[in-house]
N, CA, C and O atoms as a GROMACS GRO file, in nm:
protein
  492
    1UNK      N    1  -6.595  -4.095   3.068
    1UNK     CA    2  -6.719  -4.033   3.027
    1UNK      C    3  -6.731  -3.892   3.086
    1UNK      O    4  -6.768  -3.798   3.017
    2UNK      N    5  -6.698  -3.879   3.215
    2UNK     CA    6  -6.706  -3.750   3.281
    2UNK      C    7  -6.604  -3.653   3.222
    2UNK      O    8  -6.633  -3.534   3.205
    3UNK      N    9  -6.486  -3.705   3.192
    3UNK     CA   10  -6.382  -3.620   3.133
    3UNK      C   11  -6.425  -3.569   2.996
    3UNK      O   12  -6.405  -3.452   2.963
    4UNK      N   13  -6.485  -3.657   2.916
    4UNK     CA   14  -6.531  -3.617   2.783
    4UNK      C   15  -6.641  -3.513   2.792
    4UNK      O   16  -6.642  -3.418   2.713
    5UNK      N   17  -6.734  -3.528   2.885
    5UNK     CA   18  -6.841  -3.429   2.905
    5UNK      C   19  -6.784  -3.295   2.949
    5UNK      O   20  -6.830  -3.190   2.904
    6UNK      N   21  -6.684  -3.298   3.037
    6UNK     CA   22  -6.622  -3.174   3.084
    6UNK      C   23  -6.553  -3.101   2.969
    6UNK      O   24  -6.561  -2.978   2.959
    7UNK      N   25  -6.486  -3.175   2.883
    7UNK     CA   26  -6.420  -3.114   2.767
    7UNK      C   27  -6.523  -3.053   2.673
    7UNK      O   28  -6.503  -2.944   2.620
    8UNK      N   29  -6.634  -3.124   2.652
    8UNK     CA   30  -6.740  -3.074   2.565
    8UNK      C   31  -6.800  -2.944   2.620
    8UNK      O   32  -6.819  -2.848   2.545
    9UNK      N   33  -6.830  -2.941   2.749
    9UNK     CA   34  -6.886  -2.822   2.812
    9UNK      C   35  -6.787  -2.706   2.804
    9UNK      O   36  -6.826  -2.593   2.773
   10UNK      N   37  -6.661  -2.732   2.831
   10UNK     CA   38  -6.558  -2.627   2.824
   10UNK      C   39  -6.548  -2.571   2.683
   10UNK      O   40  -6.537  -2.450   2.666
   11UNK      N   41  -6.551  -2.657   2.582
   11UNK     CA   42  -6.543  -2.613   2.443
   11UNK      C   43  -6.661  -2.524   2.405
   11UNK      O   44  -6.644  -2.421   2.339
   12UNK      N   45  -6.780  -2.562   2.448
   12UNK     CA   46  -6.899  -2.482   2.419
   12UNK      C   47  -6.891  -2.347   2.488
   12UNK      O   48  -6.924  -2.244   2.427
   13UNK      N   49  -6.848  -2.345   2.612
   13UNK     CA   50  -6.832  -2.218   2.683
   13UNK      C   51  -6.729  -2.129   2.617
   13UNK      O   52  -6.750  -2.008   2.606
   14UNK      N   53  -6.619  -2.186   2.572
   14UNK     CA   54  -6.515  -2.109   2.505
   14UNK      C   55  -6.567  -2.047   2.377
   14UNK      O   56  -6.538  -1.930   2.348
   15UNK      N   57  -6.643  -2.121   2.299
   15UNK     CA   58  -6.702  -2.067   2.177
   15UNK      C   59  -6.800  -1.955   2.208
   15UNK      O   60  -6.802  -1.853   2.139
   16UNK      N   61  -6.880  -1.973   2.310
   16UNK     CA   62  -6.979  -1.871   2.347
   16UNK      C   63  -6.911  -1.743   2.391
   16UNK      O   64  -6.953  -1.634   2.352
   17UNK      N   65  -6.808  -1.753   2.472
   17UNK     CA   66  -6.737  -1.635   2.521
   17UNK      C   67  -6.664  -1.565   2.408
   17UNK      O   68  -6.666  -1.442   2.402
   18UNK      N   69  -6.599  -1.639   2.319
   18UNK     CA   70  -6.519  -1.576   2.214
   18UNK      C   71  -6.604  -1.508   2.109
   18UNK      O   72  -6.556  -1.416   2.043
   19UNK      N   73  -6.729  -1.548   2.091
   19UNK     CA   74  -6.814  -1.490   1.986
   19UNK      C   75  -6.928  -1.408   2.043
   19UNK      O   76  -7.020  -1.370   1.970
   20UNK      N   77  -6.924  -1.378   2.171
   20UNK     CA   78  -7.042  -1.321   2.235
   20UNK      C   79  -7.063  -1.173   2.208
   20UNK      O   80  -7.178  -1.130   2.197
   21UNK      N   81  -6.959  -1.094   2.199
   21UNK     CA   82  -6.982  -0.951   2.185
   21UNK      C   83  -6.918  -0.897   2.058
   21UNK      O   84  -6.815  -0.947   2.014
   22UNK      N   85  -6.980  -0.796   1.999
   22UNK     CA   86  -6.925  -0.738   1.877
   22UNK      C   87  -6.798  -0.657   1.907
   22UNK      O   88  -6.778  -0.609   2.019
   23UNK      N   89  -6.716  -0.642   1.806
   23UNK     CA   90  -6.600  -0.555   1.815
   23UNK      C   91  -6.648  -0.411   1.801
   23UNK      O   92  -6.748  -0.386   1.733
   24UNK      N   93  -6.579  -0.317   1.865
   24UNK     CA   94  -6.618  -0.176   1.861
   24UNK      C   95  -6.497  -0.089   1.828
   24UNK      O   96  -6.387  -0.139   1.804
   25UNK      N   97  -6.519   0.043   1.828
   25UNK     CA   98  -6.412   0.139   1.798
   25UNK      C   99  -6.286   0.112   1.880
   25UNK      O  100  -6.175   0.128   1.830
   26UNK      N  101  -6.303   0.072   2.006
   26UNK     CA  102  -6.187   0.052   2.094
   26UNK      C  103  -6.103  -0.069   2.054
   26UNK      O  104  -5.990  -0.082   2.100
   27UNK      N  105  -6.155  -0.157   1.968
   27UNK     CA  106  -6.082  -0.274   1.922
   27UNK      C  107  -5.996  -0.247   1.799
   27UNK      O  108  -5.929  -0.338   1.749
   28UNK      N  109  -5.997  -0.124   1.751
   28UNK     CA  110  -5.916  -0.089   1.634
   28UNK      C  111  -5.769  -0.117   1.664
   28UNK      O  112  -5.719  -0.083   1.771
   29UNK      N  113  -5.702  -0.178   1.567
   29UNK     CA  114  -5.561  -0.211   1.582
   29UNK      C  115  -5.536  -0.350   1.636
   29UNK      O  116  -5.421  -0.392   1.648
   30UNK      N  117  -5.642  -0.423   1.670
   30UNK     CA  118  -5.624  -0.556   1.728
   30UNK      C  119  -5.623  -0.663   1.619
   30UNK      O  120  -5.644  -0.635   1.501
   31UNK      N  121  -5.598  -0.786   1.662
   31UNK     CA  122  -5.594  -0.902   1.575
   31UNK      C  123  -5.691  -1.007   1.627
   31UNK      O  124  -5.699  -1.031   1.747
   32UNK      N  125  -5.766  -1.069   1.536
   32UNK     CA  126  -5.851  -1.180   1.574
   32UNK      C  127  -5.813  -1.301   1.488
   32UNK      O  128  -5.773  -1.287   1.373
   33UNK      N  129  -5.827  -1.420   1.546
   33UNK     CA  130  -5.801  -1.545   1.474
   33UNK      C  131  -5.929  -1.626   1.473
   33UNK      O  132  -5.989  -1.652   1.577
   34UNK      N  133  -5.971  -1.667   1.354
   34UNK     CA  134  -6.096  -1.738   1.336
   34UNK      C  135  -6.077  -1.860   1.246
   34UNK      O  136  -5.973  -1.876   1.184
   35UNK      N  137  -6.178  -1.943   1.241
   35UNK     CA  138  -6.181  -2.057   1.150
   35UNK      C  139  -6.263  -2.019   1.027
   35UNK      O  140  -6.331  -1.916   1.026
   36UNK      N  141  -6.256  -2.102   0.924
   36UNK     CA  142  -6.339  -2.078   0.807
   36UNK      C  143  -6.486  -2.087   0.845
   36UNK      O  144  -6.524  -2.166   0.931
   37UNK      N  145  -6.569  -2.006   0.780
   37UNK     CA  146  -6.714  -2.000   0.800
   37UNK      C  147  -6.754  -1.943   0.935
   37UNK      O  148  -6.870  -1.958   0.975
   38UNK      N  149  -6.663  -1.879   1.008
   38UNK     CA  150  -6.698  -1.809   1.131
   38UNK      C  151  -6.759  -1.674   1.094
   38UNK      O  152  -6.730  -1.619   0.988
   39UNK      N  153  -6.842  -1.623   1.182
   39UNK     CA  154  -6.900  -1.490   1.164
   39UNK      C  155  -6.855  -1.401   1.278
   39UNK      O  156  -6.832  -1.448   1.390
   40UNK      N  157  -6.842  -1.271   1.250
   40UNK     CA  158  -6.812  -1.174   1.354
   40UNK      C  159  -6.876  -1.041   1.318
   40UNK      O  160  -6.901  -1.012   1.201
   41UNK      N  161  -6.901  -0.961   1.421
   41UNK     CA  162  -6.971  -0.834   1.405
   41UNK      C  163  -6.884  -0.720   1.453
   41UNK      O  164  -6.812  -0.732   1.552
   42UNK      N  165  -6.891  -0.609   1.381
   42UNK     CA  166  -6.823  -0.486   1.420
   42UNK      C  167  -6.929  -0.377   1.430
   42UNK      O  168  -7.000  -0.351   1.333
   43UNK      N  169  -6.938  -0.312   1.548
   43UNK     CA  170  -7.028  -0.197   1.569
   43UNK      C  171  -6.942  -0.073   1.584
   43UNK      O  172  -6.861  -0.065   1.677
   44UNK      N  173  -6.958   0.024   1.493
   44UNK     CA  174  -6.876   0.145   1.496
   44UNK      C  175  -6.963   0.268   1.517
   44UNK      O  176  -7.067   0.285   1.453
   45UNK      N  177  -6.918   0.354   1.609
   45UNK     CA  178  -6.990   0.478   1.640
   45UNK      C  179  -6.935   0.593   1.555
   45UNK      O  180  -6.814   0.605   1.533
   46UNK      N  181  -7.025   0.676   1.510
   46UNK     CA  182  -6.988   0.798   1.439
   46UNK      C  183  -7.082   0.910   1.483
   46UNK      O  184  -7.190   0.885   1.534
   47UNK      N  185  -7.037   1.033   1.461
   47UNK     CA  186  -7.123   1.146   1.495
   47UNK      C  187  -7.242   1.150   1.399
   47UNK      O  188  -7.232   1.104   1.285
   48UNK      N  189  -7.351   1.204   1.445
   48UNK     CA  190  -7.469   1.216   1.359
   48UNK      C  191  -7.444   1.327   1.258
   48UNK      O  192  -7.481   1.442   1.279
   49UNK      N  193  -7.382   1.289   1.150
   49UNK     CA  194  -7.348   1.382   1.044
   49UNK      C  195  -7.386   1.316   0.912
   49UNK      O  196  -7.323   1.219   0.873
   50UNK      N  197  -7.487   1.367   0.843
   50UNK     CA  198  -7.539   1.298   0.726
   50UNK      C  199  -7.438   1.280   0.612
   50UNK      O  200  -7.453   1.189   0.531
   51UNK      N  201  -7.337   1.364   0.607
   51UNK     CA  202  -7.242   1.350   0.496
   51UNK      C  203  -7.131   1.249   0.523
   51UNK      O  204  -7.057   1.213   0.431
   52UNK      N  205  -7.117   1.202   0.648
   52UNK     CA  206  -7.014   1.103   0.682
   52UNK      C  207  -7.077   0.967   0.708
   52UNK      O  208  -7.188   0.957   0.761
   53UNK      N  209  -7.003   0.863   0.669
   53UNK     CA  210  -7.047   0.726   0.695
   53UNK      C  211  -6.924   0.635   0.703
   53UNK      O  212  -6.817   0.669   0.654
   54UNK      N  213  -6.943   0.519   0.767
   54UNK     CA  214  -6.837   0.419   0.773
   54UNK      C  215  -6.837   0.342   0.642
   54UNK      O  216  -6.941   0.292   0.599
   55UNK      N  217  -6.718   0.332   0.577
   55UNK     CA  218  -6.704   0.261   0.450
   55UNK      C  219  -6.584   0.166   0.457
   55UNK      O  220  -6.478   0.202   0.507
   56UNK      N  221  -6.604   0.047   0.406
   56UNK     CA  222  -6.493  -0.048   0.395
   56UNK      C  223  -6.405  -0.001   0.280
   56UNK      O  224  -6.452   0.014   0.167
   57UNK      N  225  -6.277   0.022   0.309
   57UNK     CA  226  -6.186   0.072   0.205
   57UNK      C  227  -6.076  -0.027   0.170
   57UNK      O  228  -5.995  -0.002   0.080
   58UNK      N  229  -6.071  -0.139   0.240
   58UNK     CA  230  -5.968  -0.239   0.210
   58UNK      C  231  -6.023  -0.346   0.117
   58UNK      O  232  -6.144  -0.370   0.111
   59UNK      N  233  -5.931  -0.409   0.044
   59UNK     CA  234  -5.970  -0.524  -0.038
   59UNK      C  235  -5.948  -0.647   0.048
   59UNK      O  236  -5.838  -0.672   0.096
   60UNK      N  237  -6.053  -0.725   0.067
   60UNK     CA  238  -6.047  -0.841   0.156
   60UNK      C  239  -6.076  -0.968   0.076
   60UNK      O  240  -6.176  -0.977   0.005
   61UNK      N  241  -5.986  -1.067   0.090
   61UNK     CA  242  -6.001  -1.192   0.016
   61UNK      C  243  -6.051  -1.307   0.101
   61UNK      O  244  -6.099  -1.407   0.048
   62UNK      N  245  -6.041  -1.294   0.235
   62UNK     CA  246  -6.074  -1.405   0.323
   62UNK      C  247  -6.194  -1.377   0.412
   62UNK      O  248  -6.237  -1.465   0.488
   63UNK      N  249  -6.248  -1.257   0.404
   63UNK     CA  250  -6.371  -1.221   0.475
   63UNK      C  251  -6.463  -1.145   0.380
   63UNK      O  252  -6.417  -1.072   0.293
   64UNK      N  253  -6.591  -1.165   0.399
   64UNK     CA  254  -6.692  -1.097   0.317
   64UNK      C  255  -6.806  -1.050   0.407
   64UNK      O  256  -6.831  -1.109   0.512
   65UNK      N  257  -6.874  -0.944   0.365
   65UNK     CA  258  -6.994  -0.901   0.437
   65UNK      C  259  -7.099  -1.011   0.427
   65UNK      O  260  -7.129  -1.060   0.318
   66UNK      N  261  -7.155  -1.050   0.541
   66UNK     CA  262  -7.258  -1.154   0.543
   66UNK      C  263  -7.396  -1.093   0.522
   66UNK      O  264  -7.487  -1.160   0.472
   67UNK      N  265  -7.412  -0.967   0.559
   67UNK     CA  266  -7.539  -0.896   0.546
   67UNK      C  267  -7.509  -0.751   0.509
   67UNK      O  268  -7.397  -0.705   0.529
   68UNK      N  269  -7.607  -0.679   0.456
   68UNK     CA  270  -7.584  -0.536   0.430
   68UNK      C  271  -7.554  -0.461   0.560
   68UNK      O  272  -7.600  -0.500   0.668
   69UNK      N  273  -7.477  -0.355   0.550
   69UNK     CA  274  -7.443  -0.272   0.665
   69UNK      C  275  -7.569  -0.201   0.711
   69UNK      O  276  -7.646  -0.149   0.629
   70UNK      N  277  -7.592  -0.197   0.843
   70UNK     CA  278  -7.705  -0.124   0.898
   70UNK      C  279  -7.654  -0.005   0.978
   70UNK      O  280  -7.547  -0.012   1.039
   71UNK      N  281  -7.730   0.103   0.979
   71UNK     CA  282  -7.694   0.223   1.055
   71UNK      C  283  -7.815   0.268   1.135
   71UNK      O  284  -7.925   0.283   1.081
   72UNK      N  285  -7.793   0.289   1.265
   72UNK     CA  286  -7.900   0.332   1.354
   72UNK      C  287  -7.857   0.460   1.424
   72UNK      O  288  -7.749   0.466   1.481
   73UNK      N  289  -7.943   0.562   1.418
   73UNK     CA  290  -7.911   0.690   1.481
   73UNK      C  291  -7.986   0.703   1.611
   73UNK      O  292  -8.106   0.676   1.619
   74UNK      N  293  -7.912   0.745   1.716
   74UNK     CA  294  -7.974   0.774   1.845
   74UNK      C  295  -7.902   0.895   1.905
   74UNK      O  296  -7.782   0.891   1.932
   75UNK      N  297  -7.977   1.001   1.925
   75UNK     CA  298  -7.916   1.124   1.977
   75UNK      C  299  -7.822   1.183   1.875
   75UNK      O  300  -7.860   1.206   1.760
   76UNK      N  301  -7.698   1.207   1.917
   76UNK     CA  302  -7.598   1.266   1.828
   76UNK      C  303  -7.506   1.164   1.764
   76UNK      O  304  -7.413   1.202   1.693
   77UNK      N  305  -7.529   1.036   1.788
   77UNK     CA  306  -7.442   0.932   1.735
   77UNK      C  307  -7.516   0.838   1.641
   77UNK      O  308  -7.636   0.816   1.652
   78UNK      N  309  -7.440   0.785   1.547
   78UNK     CA  310  -7.490   0.682   1.457
   78UNK      C  311  -7.404   0.558   1.477
   78UNK      O  312  -7.281   0.566   1.474
   79UNK      N  313  -7.470   0.443   1.496
   79UNK     CA  314  -7.398   0.318   1.511
   79UNK      C  315  -7.416   0.236   1.384
   79UNK      O  316  -7.528   0.202   1.346
   80UNK      N  317  -7.304   0.204   1.320
   80UNK     CA  318  -7.307   0.121   1.198
   80UNK      C  319  -7.264  -0.020   1.235
   80UNK      O  320  -7.164  -0.039   1.305
   81UNK      N  321  -7.339  -0.117   1.187
   81UNK     CA  322  -7.311  -0.257   1.219
   81UNK      C  323  -7.271  -0.332   1.092
   81UNK      O  324  -7.342  -0.331   0.992
   82UNK      N  325  -7.154  -0.397   1.100
   82UNK     CA  326  -7.099  -0.476   0.990
   82UNK      C  327  -7.095  -0.621   1.036
   82UNK      O  328  -7.034  -0.653   1.138
   83UNK      N  329  -7.160  -0.710   0.961
   83UNK     CA  330  -7.157  -0.854   0.990
   83UNK      C  331  -7.074  -0.923   0.883
   83UNK      O  332  -7.110  -0.922   0.765
   84UNK      N  333  -6.963  -0.983   0.925
   84UNK     CA  334  -6.871  -1.048   0.832
   84UNK      C  335  -6.873  -1.199   0.851
   84UNK      O  336  -6.910  -1.250   0.956
   85UNK      N  337  -6.830  -1.269   0.745
   85UNK     CA  338  -6.813  -1.414   0.749
   85UNK      C  339  -6.678  -1.446   0.686
   85UNK      O  340  -6.642  -1.388   0.583
   86UNK      N  341  -6.604  -1.538   0.746
   86UNK     CA  342  -6.478  -1.580   0.689
   86UNK      C  343  -6.506  -1.678   0.576
   86UNK      O  344  -6.591  -1.766   0.588
   87UNK      N  345  -6.433  -1.662   0.465
   87UNK     CA  346  -6.461  -1.744   0.346
   87UNK      C  347  -6.340  -1.819   0.295
   87UNK      O  348  -6.350  -1.888   0.193
   88UNK      N  349  -6.228  -1.810   0.359
   88UNK     CA  350  -6.109  -1.883   0.316
   88UNK      C  351  -5.996  -1.863   0.413
   88UNK      O  352  -5.997  -1.770   0.493
   89UNK      N  353  -5.897  -1.950   0.406
   89UNK     CA  354  -5.784  -1.938   0.497
   89UNK      C  355  -5.685  -1.834   0.445
   89UNK      O  356  -5.661  -1.824   0.325
   90UNK      N  357  -5.630  -1.760   0.537
   90UNK     CA  358  -5.534  -1.655   0.503
   90UNK      C  359  -5.548  -1.539   0.599
   90UNK      O  360  -5.603  -1.553   0.708
   91UNK      N  361  -5.497  -1.425   0.557
   91UNK     CA  362  -5.495  -1.307   0.643
   91UNK      C  363  -5.540  -1.184   0.566
   91UNK      O  364  -5.498  -1.162   0.453
   92UNK      N  365  -5.624  -1.103   0.629
   92UNK     CA  366  -5.668  -0.976   0.572
   92UNK      C  367  -5.644  -0.865   0.674
   92UNK      O  368  -5.653  -0.888   0.795
   93UNK      N  369  -5.615  -0.745   0.624
   93UNK     CA  370  -5.611  -0.626   0.708
   93UNK      C  371  -5.735  -0.546   0.672
   93UNK      O  372  -5.736  -0.473   0.573
   94UNK      N  373  -5.839  -0.560   0.753
   94UNK     CA  374  -5.966  -0.492   0.730
   94UNK      C  375  -5.951  -0.346   0.770
   94UNK      O  376  -5.905  -0.316   0.880
   95UNK      N  377  -5.990  -0.256   0.681
   95UNK     CA  378  -5.983  -0.113   0.709
   95UNK      C  379  -6.118  -0.050   0.675
   95UNK      O  380  -6.167  -0.064   0.563
   96UNK      N  381  -6.175   0.019   0.774
   96UNK     CA  382  -6.304   0.087   0.756
   96UNK      C  383  -6.285   0.232   0.795
   96UNK      O  384  -6.243   0.261   0.907
   97UNK      N  385  -6.315   0.324   0.703
   97UNK     CA  386  -6.298   0.468   0.729
   97UNK      C  387  -6.433   0.535   0.754
   97UNK      O  388  -6.535   0.497   0.697
   98UNK      N  389  -6.430   0.635   0.843
   98UNK     CA  390  -6.545   0.722   0.865
   98UNK      C  391  -6.519   0.845   0.779
   98UNK      O  392  -6.440   0.932   0.816
   99UNK      N  393  -6.586   0.852   0.664
   99UNK     CA  394  -6.549   0.949   0.562
   99UNK      C  395  -6.671   1.008   0.491
   99UNK      O  396  -6.781   0.954   0.495
  100UNK      N  397  -6.646   1.122   0.426
  100UNK     CA  398  -6.748   1.180   0.340
  100UNK      C  399  -6.709   1.163   0.193
  100UNK      O  400  -6.774   1.219   0.105
  101UNK      N  401  -6.604   1.086   0.168
  101UNK     CA  402  -6.557   1.062   0.032
  101UNK      C  403  -6.429   1.137   0.001
  101UNK      O  404  -6.349   1.092  -0.082
  102UNK      N  405  -6.409   1.252   0.066
  102UNK     CA  406  -6.287   1.329   0.044
  102UNK      C  407  -6.205   1.346   0.172
  102UNK      O  408  -6.083   1.352   0.167
  103UNK      N  409  -6.273   1.353   0.285
  103UNK     CA  410  -6.206   1.370   0.414
  103UNK      C  411  -6.240   1.251   0.504
  103UNK      O  412  -6.354   1.206   0.508
  104UNK      N  413  -6.138   1.201   0.574
  104UNK     CA  414  -6.157   1.089   0.667
  104UNK      C  415  -6.138   1.139   0.810
  104UNK      O  416  -6.034   1.194   0.844
  105UNK      N  417  -6.242   1.118   0.894
  105UNK     CA  418  -6.234   1.161   1.034
  105UNK      C  419  -6.178   1.053   1.126
  105UNK      O  420  -6.105   1.084   1.221
  106UNK      N  421  -6.210   0.926   1.099
  106UNK     CA  422  -6.168   0.814   1.183
  106UNK      C  423  -6.136   0.695   1.094
  106UNK      O  424  -6.185   0.684   0.982
  107UNK      N  425  -6.053   0.605   1.147
  107UNK     CA  426  -6.022   0.480   1.077
  107UNK      C  427  -6.025   0.366   1.176
  107UNK      O  428  -5.971   0.376   1.287
  108UNK      N  429  -6.087   0.256   1.137
  108UNK     CA  430  -6.089   0.133   1.215
  108UNK      C  431  -6.010   0.029   1.138
  108UNK      O  432  -6.037   0.005   1.020
  109UNK      N  433  -5.911  -0.033   1.204
  109UNK     CA  434  -5.830  -0.137   1.141
  109UNK      C  435  -5.836  -0.263   1.225
  109UNK      O  436  -5.834  -0.258   1.348
  110UNK      N  437  -5.844  -0.378   1.157
  110UNK     CA  438  -5.850  -0.506   1.225
  110UNK      C  439  -5.776  -0.609   1.141
  110UNK      O  440  -5.806  -0.626   1.022
  111UNK      N  441  -5.681  -0.676   1.202
  111UNK     CA  442  -5.610  -0.785   1.134
  111UNK      C  443  -5.689  -0.913   1.160
  111UNK      O  444  -5.712  -0.951   1.275
  112UNK      N  445  -5.731  -0.979   1.052
  112UNK     CA  446  -5.811  -1.100   1.062
  112UNK      C  447  -5.731  -1.216   1.004
  112UNK      O  448  -5.694  -1.216   0.887
  113UNK      N  449  -5.704  -1.315   1.090
  113UNK     CA  450  -5.632  -1.435   1.047
  113UNK      C  451  -5.732  -1.550   1.048
  113UNK      O  452  -5.798  -1.575   1.149
  114UNK      N  453  -5.743  -1.618   0.936
  114UNK     CA  454  -5.843  -1.724   0.921
  114UNK      C  455  -5.775  -1.858   0.897
  114UNK      O  456  -5.691  -1.872   0.809
  115UNK      N  457  -5.814  -1.958   0.978
  115UNK     CA  458  -5.769  -2.095   0.958
  115UNK      C  459  -5.628  -2.124   1.004
  115UNK      O  460  -5.557  -2.201   0.938
  116UNK      N  461  -5.584  -2.066   1.114
  116UNK     CA  462  -5.448  -2.090   1.160
  116UNK      C  463  -5.439  -2.214   1.246
  116UNK      O  464  -5.532  -2.247   1.320
  117UNK      N  465  -5.328  -2.282   1.235
  117UNK     CA  466  -5.299  -2.397   1.319
  117UNK      C  467  -5.173  -2.372   1.400
  117UNK      O  468  -5.125  -2.463   1.467
  118UNK      N  469  -5.120  -2.254   1.395
  118UNK     CA  470  -4.992  -2.228   1.459
  118UNK      C  471  -4.880  -2.250   1.359
  118UNK      O  472  -4.903  -2.287   1.244
  119UNK      N  473  -4.760  -2.225   1.404
  119UNK     CA  474  -4.644  -2.237   1.317
  119UNK      C  475  -4.610  -2.384   1.294
  119UNK      O  476  -4.603  -2.462   1.389
  120UNK      N  477  -4.589  -2.421   1.167
  120UNK     CA  478  -4.554  -2.556   1.132
  120UNK      C  479  -4.412  -2.556   1.076
  120UNK      O  480  -4.381  -2.480   0.984
  121UNK      N  481  -4.326  -2.640   1.133
  121UNK     CA  482  -4.188  -2.646   1.088
  121UNK      C  483  -4.155  -2.789   1.044
  121UNK      O  484  -4.201  -2.885   1.105
  122UNK      N  485  -4.076  -2.800   0.940
  122UNK     CA  486  -4.030  -2.931   0.893
  122UNK      C  487  -3.889  -2.955   0.944
  122UNK      O  488  -3.807  -2.863   0.949
  123UNK      N  489  -3.861  -3.079   0.983
  123UNK     CA  490  -3.727  -3.113   1.034
  123UNK      C  491  -3.656  -3.205   0.939
  123UNK      O  492  -3.542  -3.244   0.965
   0.00000   0.00000   0.00000
């Protein structure tokens, strides 16, 4: 009974830690592994420039926006928040550009793997 409770508490803590903070500009180039129906947030900083905005430029089959993108300006920076939800097993390379439509100042890339169980081999 005690062992089962300890495993349950550890699992809850692991979930809380892994989903606790949003991804940011510094996480560009990283990989995350999630299960189906998981949600994750990306907060991206941009300069306060009305003609530039963060735009999703990749085609994604296994993740979708869960809510509309929000943008909040404070001082000289604008923070754009993207809330995603995984919708199927597979892999996507999420790419978000900071662009005015013709020129790109920054790019955020994230490899998202959904529904992995590790490598399976047949003998």
